[in-house]
Gaussian input, Z-matrix of N, CA and C with variables (Angstrom, degrees):
# hf/3-21g

backbone

0 1
 N
 C     1     B1
 C     2     B2     1     A1
 N     3     B3     2     A2     1     D1
 C     4     B4     3     A3     2     D2
 C     5     B5     4     A4     3     D3
 N     6     B6     5     A5     4     D4
 C     7     B7     6     A6     5     D5
 C     8     B8     7     A7     6     D6
 N     9     B9     8     A8     7     D7
 C    10    B10     9     A9     8     D8
 C    11    B11    10    A10     9     D9
 N    12    B12    11    A11    10    D10
 C    13    B13    12    A12    11    D11
 C    14    B14    13    A13    12    D12
 N    15    B15    14    A14    13    D13
 C    16    B16    15    A15    14    D14
 C    17    B17    16    A16    15    D15
 N    18    B18    17    A17    16    D16
 C    19    B19    18    A18    17    D17
 C    20    B20    19    A19    18    D18
 N    21    B21    20    A20    19    D19
 C    22    B22    21    A21    20    D20
 C    23    B23    22    A22    21    D21
 N    24    B24    23    A23    22    D22
 C    25    B25    24    A24    23    D23
 C    26    B26    25    A25    24    D24
 N    27    B27    26    A26    25    D25
 C    28    B28    27    A27    26    D26
 C    29    B29    28    A28    27    D27
 N    30    B30    29    A29    28    D28
 C    31    B31    30    A30    29    D29
 C    32    B32    31    A31    30    D30
 N    33    B33    32    A32    31    D31
 C    34    B34    33    A33    32    D32
 C    35    B35    34    A34    33    D33
 N    36    B36    35    A35    34    D34
 C    37    B37    36    A36    35    D35
 C    38    B38    37    A37    36    D36
 N    39    B39    38    A38    37    D37
 C    40    B40    39    A39    38    D38
 C    41    B41    40    A40    39    D39
 N    42    B42    41    A41    40    D40
 C    43    B43    42    A42    41    D41
 C    44    B44    43    A43    42    D42
 N    45    B45    44    A44    43    D43
 C    46    B46    45    A45    44    D44
 C    47    B47    46    A46    45    D45
 N    48    B48    47    A47    46    D46
 C    49    B49    48    A48    47    D47
 C    50    B50    49    A49    48    D48
 N    51    B51    50    A50    49    D49
 C    52    B52    51    A51    50    D50
 C    53    B53    52    A52    51    D51
 N    54    B54    53    A53    52    D52
 C    55    B55    54    A54    53    D53
 C    56    B56    55    A55    54    D54
 N    57    B57    56    A56    55    D55
 C    58    B58    57    A57    56    D56
 C    59    B59    58    A58    57    D57
 N    60    B60    59    A59    58    D58
 C    61    B61    60    A60    59    D59
 C    62    B62    61    A61    60    D60
 N    63    B63    62    A62    61    D61
 C    64    B64    63    A63    62    D62
 C    65    B65    64    A64    63    D63
 N    66    B66    65    A65    64    D64
 C    67    B67    66    A66    65    D65
 C    68    B68    67    A67    66    D66
 N    69    B69    68    A68    67    D67
 C    70    B70    69    A69    68    D68
 C    71    B71    70    A70    69    D69
 N    72    B72    71    A71    70    D70
 C    73    B73    72    A72    71    D71
 C    74    B74    73    A73    72    D72
 N    75    B75    74    A74    73    D73
 C    76    B76    75    A75    74    D74
 C    77    B77    76    A76    75    D75
 N    78    B78    77    A77    76    D76
 C    79    B79    78    A78    77    D77
 C    80    B80    79    A79    78    D78
 N    81    B81    80    A80    79    D79
 C    82    B82    81    A81    80    D80
 C    83    B83    82    A82    81    D81
 N    84    B84    83    A83    82    D82
 C    85    B85    84    A84    83    D83
 C    86    B86    85    A85    84    D84
 N    87    B87    86    A86    85    D85
 C    88    B88    87    A87    86    D86
 C    89    B89    88    A88    87    D87
 N    90    B90    89    A89    88    D88
 C    91    B91    90    A90    89    D89
 C    92    B92    91    A91    90    D90
 N    93    B93    92    A92    91    D91
 C    94    B94    93    A93    92    D92
 C    95    B95    94    A94    93    D93
 N    96    B96    95    A95    94    D94
 C    97    B97    96    A96    95    D95
 C    98    B98    97    A97    96    D96
 N    99    B99    98    A98    97    D97
 C   100   B100    99    A99    98    D98
 C   101   B101   100   A100    99    D99
 N   102   B102   101   A101   100   D100
 C   103   B103   102   A102   101   D101
 C   104   B104   103   A103   102   D102
 N   105   B105   104   A104   103   D103
 C   106   B106   105   A105   104   D104
 C   107   B107   106   A106   105   D105
 N   108   B108   107   A107   106   D106
 C   109   B109   108   A108   107   D107
 C   110   B110   109   A109   108   D108
 N   111   B111   110   A110   109   D109
 C   112   B112   111   A111   110   D110
 C   113   B113   112   A112   111   D111
 N   114   B114   113   A113   112   D112
 C   115   B115   114   A114   113   D113
 C   116   B116   115   A115   114   D114
 N   117   B117   116   A116   115   D115
 C   118   B118   117   A117   116   D116
 C   119   B119   118   A118   117   D117
 N   120   B120   119   A119   118   D118
 C   121   B121   120   A120   119   D119
 C   122   B122   121   A121   120   D120
 N   123   B123   122   A122   121   D121
 C   124   B124   123   A123   122   D122
 C   125   B125   124   A124   123   D123
 N   126   B126   125   A125   124   D124
 C   127   B127   126   A126   125   D125
 C   128   B128   127   A127   126   D126
 N   129   B129   128   A128   127   D127
 C   130   B130   129   A129   128   D128
 C   131   B131   130   A130   129   D129
 N   132   B132   131   A131   130   D130
 C   133   B133   132   A132   131   D131
 C   134   B134   133   A133   132   D132
 N   135   B135   134   A134   133   D133
 C   136   B136   135   A135   134   D134
 C   137   B137   136   A136   135   D135
 N   138   B138   137   A137   136   D136
 C   139   B139   138   A138   137   D137
 C   140   B140   139   A139   138   D138
 N   141   B141   140   A140   139   D139
 C   142   B142   141   A141   140   D140
 C   143   B143   142   A142   141   D141
 N   144   B144   143   A143   142   D142
 C   145   B145   144   A144   143   D143
 C   146   B146   145   A145   144   D144
 N   147   B147   146   A146   145   D145
 C   148   B148   147   A147   146   D146
 C   149   B149   148   A148   147   D147
 N   150   B150   149   A149   148   D148
 C   151   B151   150   A150   149   D149
 C   152   B152   151   A151   150   D150
 N   153   B153   152   A152   151   D151
 C   154   B154   153   A153   152   D152
 C   155   B155   154   A154   153   D153
 N   156   B156   155   A155   154   D154
 C   157   B157   156   A156   155   D155
 C   158   B158   157   A157   156   D156
 N   159   B159   158   A158   157   D157
 C   160   B160   159   A159   158   D158
 C   161   B161   160   A160   159   D159
 N   162   B162   161   A161   160   D160
 C   163   B163   162   A162   161   D161
 C   164   B164   163   A163   162   D162
 N   165   B165   164   A164   163   D163
 C   166   B166   165   A165   164   D164
 C   167   B167   166   A166   165   D165
 N   168   B168   167   A167   166   D166
 C   169   B169   168   A168   167   D167
 C   170   B170   169   A169   168   D168
 N   171   B171   170   A170   169   D169
 C   172   B172   171   A171   170   D170
 C   173   B173   172   A172   171   D171
 N   174   B174   173   A173   172   D172
 C   175   B175   174   A174   173   D173
 C   176   B176   175   A175   174   D174
 N   177   B177   176   A176   175   D175
 C   178   B178   177   A177   176   D176
 C   179   B179   178   A178   177   D177
 N   180   B180   179   A179   178   D178
 C   181   B181   180   A180   179   D179
 C   182   B182   181   A181   180   D180
 N   183   B183   182   A182   181   D181
 C   184   B184   183   A183   182   D182
 C   185   B185   184   A184   183   D183
 N   186   B186   185   A185   184   D184
 C   187   B187   186   A186   185   D185
 C   188   B188   187   A187   186   D186
 N   189   B189   188   A188   187   D187
 C   190   B190   189   A189   188   D188
 C   191   B191   190   A190   189   D189
 N   192   B192   191   A191   190   D190
 C   193   B193   192   A192   191   D191
 C   194   B194   193   A193   192   D192
 N   195   B195   194   A194   193   D193
 C   196   B196   195   A195   194   D194
 C   197   B197   196   A196   195   D195
 N   198   B198   197   A197   196   D196
 C   199   B199   198   A198   197   D197
 C   200   B200   199   A199   198   D198
 N   201   B201   200   A200   199   D199
 C   202   B202   201   A201   200   D200
 C   203   B203   202   A202   201   D201
 N   204   B204   203   A203   202   D202
 C   205   B205   204   A204   203   D203
 C   206   B206   205   A205   204   D204
 N   207   B207   206   A206   205   D205
 C   208   B208   207   A207   206   D206
 C   209   B209   208   A208   207   D207
 N   210   B210   209   A209   208   D208
 C   211   B211   210   A210   209   D209
 C   212   B212   211   A211   210   D210
 N   213   B213   212   A212   211   D211
 C   214   B214   213   A213   212   D212
 C   215   B215   214   A214   213   D213
 N   216   B216   215   A215   214   D214
 C   217   B217   216   A216   215   D215
 C   218   B218   217   A217   216   D216
 N   219   B219   218   A218   217   D217
 C   220   B220   219   A219   218   D218
 C   221   B221   220   A220   219   D219
 N   222   B222   221   A221   220   D220
 C   223   B223   222   A222   221   D221
 C   224   B224   223   A223   222   D222
 N   225   B225   224   A224   223   D223
 C   226   B226   225   A225   224   D224
 C   227   B227   226   A226   225   D225
 N   228   B228   227   A227   226   D226
 C   229   B229   228   A228   227   D227
 C   230   B230   229   A229   228   D228
 N   231   B231   230   A230   229   D229
 C   232   B232   231   A231   230   D230
 C   233   B233   232   A232   231   D231
 N   234   B234   233   A233   232   D232
 C   235   B235   234   A234   233   D233
 C   236   B236   235   A235   234   D234
 N   237   B237   236   A236   235   D235
 C   238   B238   237   A237   236   D236
 C   239   B239   238   A238   237   D237
 N   240   B240   239   A239   238   D238
 C   241   B241   240   A240   239   D239
 C   242   B242   241   A241   240   D240
 N   243   B243   242   A242   241   D241
 C   244   B244   243   A243   242   D242
 C   245   B245   244   A244   243   D243
 N   246   B246   245   A245   244   D244
 C   247   B247   246   A246   245   D245
 C   248   B248   247   A247   246   D246
 N   249   B249   248   A248   247   D247
 C   250   B250   249   A249   248   D248
 C   251   B251   250   A250   249   D249
 N   252   B252   251   A251   250   D250
 C   253   B253   252   A252   251   D251
 C   254   B254   253   A253   252   D252
 N   255   B255   254   A254   253   D253
 C   256   B256   255   A255   254   D254
 C   257   B257   256   A256   255   D255
 N   258   B258   257   A257   256   D256
 C   259   B259   258   A258   257   D257
 C   260   B260   259   A259   258   D258

   B1=1.5053
   B2=1.5664
   B3=1.2779
   B4=1.4923
   B5=1.5639
   B6=1.2594
   B7=1.4192
   B8=1.5432
   B9=1.2957
   B10=1.4872
   B11=1.4708
   B12=1.3553
   B13=1.5523
   B14=1.4475
   B15=1.3206
   B16=1.5235
   B17=1.4484
   B18=1.3457
   B19=1.4878
   B20=1.4747
   B21=1.4423
   B22=1.4824
   B23=1.5073
   B24=1.4266
   B25=1.4702
   B26=1.5787
   B27=1.3378
   B28=1.5544
   B29=1.4938
   B30=1.3045
   B31=1.4217
   B32=1.4960
   B33=1.3679
   B34=1.4482
   B35=1.5101
   B36=1.3401
   B37=1.5329
   B38=1.4810
   B39=1.3378
   B40=1.4715
   B41=1.4569
   B42=1.2820
   B43=1.4701
   B44=1.5247
   B45=1.3303
   B46=1.4663
   B47=1.5319
   B48=1.3213
   B49=1.4092
   B50=1.6021
   B51=1.2743
   B52=1.4932
   B53=1.5182
   B54=1.3714
   B55=1.5237
   B56=1.4560
   B57=1.3181
   B58=1.5324
   B59=1.5422
   B60=1.3838
   B61=1.4392
   B62=1.5682
   B63=1.2784
   B64=1.4705
   B65=1.5281
   B66=1.3954
   B67=1.4542
   B68=1.6306
   B69=1.3268
   B70=1.4700
   B71=1.4970
   B72=1.3579
   B73=1.4837
   B74=1.5364
   B75=1.3654
   B76=1.4637
   B77=1.5580
   B78=1.3218
   B79=1.4872
   B80=1.5750
   B81=1.3089
   B82=1.4415
   B83=1.5512
   B84=1.2971
   B85=1.4577
   B86=1.5243
   B87=1.3906
   B88=1.4809
   B89=1.6120
   B90=1.2035
   B91=1.5344
   B92=1.4327
   B93=1.3287
   B94=1.4562
   B95=1.5845
   B96=1.2145
   B97=1.4733
   B98=1.5510
   B99=1.3953
   B100=1.4699
   B101=1.5415
   B102=1.3274
   B103=1.4947
   B104=1.5179
   B105=1.3667
   B106=1.4916
   B107=1.5314
   B108=1.3757
   B109=1.5100
   B110=1.5093
   B111=1.3097
   B112=1.4662
   B113=1.5512
   B114=1.2559
   B115=1.5167
   B116=1.4839
   B117=1.3697
   B118=1.4312
   B119=1.5647
   B120=1.4129
   B121=1.3928
   B122=1.5824
   B123=1.2954
   B124=1.4138
   B125=1.5348
   B126=1.3845
   B127=1.4401
   B128=1.5011
   B129=1.3162
   B130=1.4386
   B131=1.5355
   B132=1.3038
   B133=1.5204
   B134=1.5496
   B135=1.2894
   B136=1.4313
   B137=1.5927
   B138=1.2828
   B139=1.5326
   B140=1.4681
   B141=1.3197
   B142=1.4145
   B143=1.5190
   B144=1.2895
   B145=1.4949
   B146=1.4562
   B147=1.3361
   B148=1.4892
   B149=1.4345
   B150=1.3828
   B151=1.3883
   B152=1.4734
   B153=1.4501
   B154=1.4021
   B155=1.5273
   B156=1.3534
   B157=1.4647
   B158=1.5507
   B159=1.2833
   B160=1.4088
   B161=1.4819
   B162=1.3306
   B163=1.4564
   B164=1.6067
   B165=1.2822
   B166=1.4705
   B167=1.5030
   B168=1.2566
   B169=1.4823
   B170=1.4549
   B171=1.3725
   B172=1.4414
   B173=1.4967
   B174=1.2494
   B175=1.5140
   B176=1.5832
   B177=1.2423
   B178=1.5511
   B179=1.5380
   B180=1.3043
   B181=1.4087
   B182=1.5318
   B183=1.3059
   B184=1.4567
   B185=1.5734
   B186=1.2958
   B187=1.4414
   B188=1.5781
   B189=1.3586
   B190=1.4237
   B191=1.5261
   B192=1.2851
   B193=1.4582
   B194=1.5212
   B195=1.3590
   B196=1.5028
   B197=1.5568
   B198=1.3398
   B199=1.4518
   B200=1.5135
   B201=1.2987
   B202=1.4789
   B203=1.5991
   B204=1.3405
   B205=1.4211
   B206=1.5418
   B207=1.2788
   B208=1.4306
   B209=1.5441
   B210=1.2822
   B211=1.4684
   B212=1.5740
   B213=1.3314
   B214=1.4169
   B215=1.6039
   B216=1.2994
   B217=1.4442
   B218=1.5772
   B219=1.3441
   B220=1.4849
   B221=1.5002
   B222=1.3782
   B223=1.4969
   B224=1.4585
   B225=1.2972
   B226=1.4528
   B227=1.5522
   B228=1.3392
   B229=1.4010
   B230=1.5632
   B231=1.3561
   B232=1.4592
   B233=1.4586
   B234=1.3157
   B235=1.4732
   B236=1.5051
   B237=1.3885
   B238=1.4195
   B239=1.5930
   B240=1.3154
   B241=1.4637
   B242=1.4693
   B243=1.3905
   B244=1.4128
   B245=1.5910
   B246=1.2790
   B247=1.4691
   B248=1.5424
   B249=1.2750
   B250=1.4543
   B251=1.5894
   B252=1.4055
   B253=1.5314
   B254=1.5265
   B255=1.3148
   B256=1.4322
   B257=1.5496
   B258=1.2797
   B259=1.4920
   B260=1.4277
   A1=107.98
   A2=116.32
   A3=122.63
   A4=106.40
   A5=113.98
   A6=118.86
   A7=111.20
   A8=117.22
   A9=117.33
   A10=110.89
   A11=118.69
   A12=119.16
   A13=112.15
   A14=119.42
   A15=119.93
   A16=109.89
   A17=119.07
   A18=123.52
   A19=112.71
   A20=113.21
   A21=117.82
   A22=114.87
   A23=111.44
   A24=116.99
   A25=105.12
   A26=120.13
   A27=118.08
   A28=107.38
   A29=122.85
   A30=122.34
   A31=110.91
   A32=114.40
   A33=117.68
   A34=113.81
   A35=118.48
   A36=119.74
   A37=112.68
   A38=117.15
   A39=119.58
   A40=113.59
   A41=120.57
   A42=123.94
   A43=109.04
   A44=114.95
   A45=120.71
   A46=108.98
   A47=116.91
   A48=121.06
   A49=109.80
   A50=116.80
   A51=121.41
   A52=113.04
   A53=113.92
   A54=116.77
   A55=110.00
   A56=118.92
   A57=117.42
   A58=106.74
   A59=123.67
   A60=123.78
   A61=110.53
   A62=117.91
   A63=122.02
   A64=111.85
   A65=114.39
   A66=118.87
   A67=111.30
   A68=112.87
   A69=116.29
   A70=112.76
   A71=116.80
   A72=120.65
   A73=110.18
   A74=118.77
   A75=119.45
   A76=110.04
   A77=109.00
   A78=114.85
   A79=104.98
   A80=110.22
   A81=120.77
   A82=108.38
   A83=115.60
   A84=120.93
   A85=104.08
   A86=112.20
   A87=117.01
   A88=109.73
   A89=118.22
   A90=122.58
   A91=115.87
   A92=117.61
   A93=118.79
   A94=116.83
   A95=114.76
   A96=120.46
   A97=112.60
   A98=119.39
   A99=119.27
   A100=109.07
   A101=116.53
   A102=121.07
   A103=110.18
   A104=115.13
   A105=118.31
   A106=109.84
   A107=115.00
   A108=116.43
   A109=108.49
   A110=120.27
   A111=125.56
   A112=108.17
   A113=116.98
   A114=120.78
   A115=110.54
   A116=116.22
   A117=118.79
   A118=112.07
   A119=115.58
   A120=120.08
   A121=108.35
   A122=121.67
   A123=125.25
   A124=107.74
   A125=115.67
   A126=119.90
   A127=111.81
   A128=119.18
   A129=123.65
   A130=108.05
   A131=115.20
   A132=120.65
   A133=108.84
   A134=116.07
   A135=118.51
   A136=110.64
   A137=116.15
   A138=120.79
   A139=107.78
   A140=124.15
   A141=127.24
   A142=111.18
   A143=116.19
   A144=123.54
   A145=111.07
   A146=117.17
   A147=119.74
   A148=111.84
   A149=118.92
   A150=121.54
   A151=114.94
   A152=115.86
   A153=119.20
   A154=111.90
   A155=117.77
   A156=117.49
   A157=113.33
   A158=121.06
   A159=120.54
   A160=116.13
   A161=113.52
   A162=117.58
   A163=114.32
   A164=116.83
   A165=116.57
   A166=115.77
   A167=113.77
   A168=124.67
   A169=109.79
   A170=117.96
   A171=124.77
   A172=111.76
   A173=117.03
   A174=123.65
   A175=107.08
   A176=117.78
   A177=120.14
   A178=108.52
   A179=123.30
   A180=125.69
   A181=111.45
   A182=114.88
   A183=118.95
   A184=109.68
   A185=112.77
   A186=119.96
   A187=104.10
   A188=116.15
   A189=122.43
   A190=109.63
   A191=114.33
   A192=118.87
   A193=115.18
   A194=111.91
   A195=118.09
   A196=108.04
   A197=120.94
   A198=122.76
   A199=110.21
   A200=118.40
   A201=119.78
   A202=112.40
   A203=114.97
   A204=120.58
   A205=113.66
   A206=119.90
   A207=120.88
   A208=111.06
   A209=118.57
   A210=120.98
   A211=114.00
   A212=116.02
   A213=121.50
   A214=108.59
   A215=119.68
   A216=124.74
   A217=110.44
   A218=112.36
   A219=116.62
   A220=113.45
   A221=112.42
   A222=119.29
   A223=112.12
   A224=120.78
   A225=124.13
   A226=111.67
   A227=113.80
   A228=120.50
   A229=111.66
   A230=114.59
   A231=117.91
   A232=110.32
   A233=121.96
   A234=125.10
   A235=108.63
   A236=113.69
   A237=119.38
   A238=111.55
   A239=113.56
   A240=117.83
   A241=112.21
   A242=118.00
   A243=120.40
   A244=116.98
   A245=115.82
   A246=119.91
   A247=105.66
   A248=119.05
   A249=120.74
   A250=113.50
   A251=110.44
   A252=115.66
   A253=109.70
   A254=117.69
   A255=121.32
   A256=115.57
   A257=115.23
   A258=118.01
   A259=114.31
   D1=-107.41
   D2=-174.49
   D3=-107.29
   D4=141.58
   D5=168.02
   D6=-84.59
   D7=165.64
   D8=-174.44
   D9=-64.76
   D10=-40.60
   D11=176.20
   D12=-64.94
   D13=-23.09
   D14=175.90
   D15=-67.93
   D16=-44.70
   D17=179.37
   D18=-60.39
   D19=-41.36
   D20=177.67
   D21=-63.79
   D22=-35.89
   D23=-178.37
   D24=-70.20
   D25=-42.06
   D26=178.87
   D27=-61.28
   D28=-36.12
   D29=-178.68
   D30=-64.90
   D31=-48.01
   D32=179.93
   D33=-66.79
   D34=-45.63
   D35=174.58
   D36=-64.43
   D37=-37.50
   D38=173.67
   D39=-63.06
   D40=-40.73
   D41=178.59
   D42=-61.44
   D43=-44.25
   D44=-177.67
   D45=-70.44
   D46=-35.84
   D47=-179.74
   D48=-72.85
   D49=-32.77
   D50=173.00
   D51=-63.70
   D52=-41.87
   D53=177.09
   D54=-67.54
   D55=-38.95
   D56=-177.38
   D57=-73.97
   D58=-36.33
   D59=174.25
   D60=-59.55
   D61=-39.03
   D62=175.58
   D63=-63.07
   D64=-38.56
   D65=178.65
   D66=-68.37
   D67=-40.09
   D68=-177.56
   D69=-78.23
   D70=-22.08
   D71=179.18
   D72=-120.76
   D73=68.72
   D74=-173.99
   D75=-65.90
   D76=165.85
   D77=178.88
   D78=132.35
   D79=171.11
   D80=-178.39
   D81=-74.88
   D82=130.57
   D83=177.94
   D84=-112.88
   D85=135.97
   D86=-174.76
   D87=-62.04
   D88=-30.99
   D89=-176.51
   D90=-94.82
   D91=-16.51
   D92=-177.23
   D93=83.74
   D94=-166.03
   D95=-170.22
   D96=-69.96
   D97=-37.84
   D98=-179.04
   D99=-65.44
   D100=-43.45
   D101=179.40
   D102=-58.07
   D103=-42.21
   D104=-178.28
   D105=-63.17
   D106=-43.33
   D107=-178.80
   D108=-66.35
   D109=-37.23
   D110=177.83
   D111=-63.01
   D112=-39.26
   D113=176.68
   D114=-67.27
   D115=-37.81
   D116=175.32
   D117=-59.09
   D118=-47.83
   D119=179.41
   D120=-60.08
   D121=-41.40
   D122=-177.31
   D123=-66.91
   D124=-41.78
   D125=177.47
   D126=-59.06
   D127=-41.86
   D128=-179.10
   D129=-63.31
   D130=-43.02
   D131=-178.48
   D132=-66.09
   D133=-47.87
   D134=-179.24
   D135=-63.04
   D136=-45.91
   D137=178.93
   D138=-62.07
   D139=-36.67
   D140=177.55
   D141=-65.85
   D142=-46.04
   D143=178.42
   D144=-63.39
   D145=-47.95
   D146=177.23
   D147=-61.12
   D148=-45.16
   D149=-177.37
   D150=-63.77
   D151=-32.60
   D152=177.15
   D153=-75.31
   D154=-30.63
   D155=176.23
   D156=-71.24
   D157=-31.44
   D158=178.60
   D159=-97.84
   D160=5.72
   D161=166.64
   D162=98.50
   D163=6.42
   D164=179.37
   D165=-76.63
   D166=-29.59
   D167=-177.51
   D168=-126.34
   D169=149.45
   D170=170.10
   D171=-79.63
   D172=166.51
   D173=-173.21
   D174=-54.23
   D175=-40.59
   D176=-171.48
   D177=-83.37
   D178=-6.32
   D179=-173.11
   D180=-96.02
   D181=140.98
   D182=172.38
   D183=-94.84
   D184=-174.93
   D185=-173.14
   D186=-72.61
   D187=150.81
   D188=168.81
   D189=-67.93
   D190=167.42
   D191=-177.32
   D192=-62.60
   D193=-43.62
   D194=-179.09
   D195=-68.65
   D196=-40.97
   D197=174.08
   D198=-59.67
   D199=-42.34
   D200=179.72
   D201=-60.79
   D202=-43.82
   D203=173.47
   D204=-61.45
   D205=-44.60
   D206=176.21
   D207=-66.02
   D208=-41.98
   D209=171.37
   D210=-55.93
   D211=-43.43
   D212=-179.08
   D213=-68.53
   D214=-38.54
   D215=179.12
   D216=-63.96
   D217=-43.68
   D218=177.18
   D219=-59.71
   D220=-51.56
   D221=177.52
   D222=-60.84
   D223=-43.32
   D224=177.31
   D225=-55.35
   D226=-50.31
   D227=-178.25
   D228=-60.95
   D229=-42.21
   D230=177.04
   D231=-66.42
   D232=-40.59
   D233=-178.85
   D234=-58.80
   D235=-45.61
   D236=-174.34
   D237=-66.52
   D238=-33.69
   D239=176.86
   D240=-71.82
   D241=-45.22
   D242=176.15
   D243=-67.83
   D244=-37.17
   D245=-176.11
   D246=-80.98
   D247=-30.24
   D248=-177.39
   D249=-69.52
   D250=-27.84
   D251=178.83
   D252=-73.29
   D253=-29.01
   D254=-179.50
   D255=-65.46
   D256=-23.78
   D257=-175.96
   D258=-85.50

C-alpha cells in the first residue's frame, strides 16, 4: 500500500492544503488552526483514496496538491456546517 515516506508526504501536503483551505475560506472555525490542518491532512487522504478508486492515481500515489486542497475545502465546509449546528 503506502510506504512510510508516502504517509509523511500526505501529512505535509495535507497540512499545507489545510492552511490554504483556511486562507480560501476565511472565518471563524470552531476548532481553530490545528483542526483546520488535521482536516487538510484528512482531505489529502480522502482525495488520494478517491483518486485511486476512479483511476487517477496508482496505489502508491497520493493526491495531487490541487486535489488535496479541494478535499480540505470540502471537509472544512462540512465541519463548519456540523460544528455550527451544535452551538
